[in-house]
C-alpha positions, 0 to 999 in steps of 0.5 A: 818347062819353058814358059810360053809368051802370050798376048791379050788384046782387049784387057779392060773388058770382063773377059779380059779381066778374067783372062788376066786373073787366070793367066797370072798364075798359069804354070806355063803361059806367061802374059807378055802383052796386054793391050788397050788403047784407053789404058796404054802406059799404065801398069796392069795393077793400076786397072786391076788392083787384085793383081798387086803383088803378082809379077804380071801386075807390073806389066805395062799395058800397050796399044794393040800392035800386030807387029809388036804382038808377033815379036813378043808372043806365040799365041794371042787371045782376042777379047775384043768385040765381033767385027774387030777381032777378024782383022786382028786374027788375020794379021796375027795368023799371017805373022805365024801366031796362034789365035784364040778369038773370044768374039763371034767372028769365027764361030759360024762356018757360013759367012752369009749366016754371020752377015745375017745375024751380026749385020756386017759382012765377014771380011776374012771368009777364007779363014772360016774353014781354018777355025775350030770351034773351041769346045774341048769336050767335043773337039779337043783333037781338032783344037790341038791341030789348029792355029785359030780357035773360035771360043764358044759363046757362053749361052751355047756352051751351056745348051750344047753340053746339056743336049749333046748326049741325048741328041747323039744317042737319038733319045729326043726329037730334033724339033720343038727344043726350047732352051730357056736360059738366064745369065748374070749381068756380066754377060752384057759386057763392061761398057756403059749402058743404062739398062745394065746399071745397078738400079736397072738390074737389081731386084728385077728379072727380064727377058730380052732378044727373044727369037733373035739372039745372036747365039741362036745360029751358033747353037743350031749349027753345033747341035745339027752336027751332033744330030746329023740333021738340021735343028731349029731351037727356040732360044730364049735368054733372060737377065738375072740380077746377079754378077755372073753365072748361067742357068739353062733349062732345056725342054725336049720331047722323048722319042720313047718312054724311058725312066730317068735312071736310063737317061742319067746312066747315058749322060754319066757314060758320055761324060765319064772322061770329061771332068769339067762336066758334072752330071749331078745325082738324081734329084739334084739340080744345078745352081749358079753359085756351085760353079761360080769362077770354075770350069764346071758345067753342072747338069741335072736331069728330069723326066716328066712322064706326064708330058713325055719330056726330058728336061735338062738343066745346066749351069756354068760360070759365063765368064770362066767356063763360058769365056776366058777359062774355056779360052785358056783350055783351048790355048793349052791344047794348041800349045801341047799342054794338058787341057786343065793346066792352070784351070784348077779352081774351087768355086768362088762361094760368097 
């Protein structure tokens, strides 16, 4: 099969690092450009010694340049912060390339909502209708047809996959949903930041951005589509003293009494043809270590008859399923490849 050249803008962050890890062994997508202003001129293996011995490790890092990317690539991953990605995307799309954006710049369909939550106007609102939300379990057919995929956030991936079967079947109330989510410290990015230093994170556990986390409108937008009505979610993130992984415990109210076996059967059926979502056997609950470094979303279900609640627990790896691996899955679909090409990983157990 002919190799497909791809570029990576922003190779030095954690999502860029994870993309490099995945792409160097991909059977079809060939990493042709990796960009960073700070590290330009160095071979990729100089900043990521784990790439020693792989051909891509000798790839020279370049400064980001839309014309050079357009000449060398068919698809480009944007692993840069929100606000910066939208301009790169506009240039690359105009040059005829396909784009997978890992930032939040194209996840929200309403430019006014984006401006309210991210504190800056969207400079390319005309592109928002073209963007497809990159959750393969829900939008694979649309991802295959688009030139611009908005890669989902890590927290939203865990919450949306956890709630979609119950909402689509009308099992739960659409009000009063609480998503209590915990993430490893890599979710905050790789930049220097005192609250994220080892001694600040180790042996501690804290909540942050309660009631105002920027993933909230993304979660509400996608769940509202599933439910067919507007949904407001109480989303509450926490920082775990681990490197990677997300565990979300989601509290909902059942609309009628039902045994957990009935709910479990519904989830099993909904995800029967979605191999990356593993609905665990009754009595089992997800753990972050069992999905580390993989594309899996593990889901556990509990019905509490005393409070009439369905409690959904989901676990993903925030860097792979919640970012870079999911971006590669979307790129696969956009390039006409099997969605799982290059994404067969066993868990990275300690």
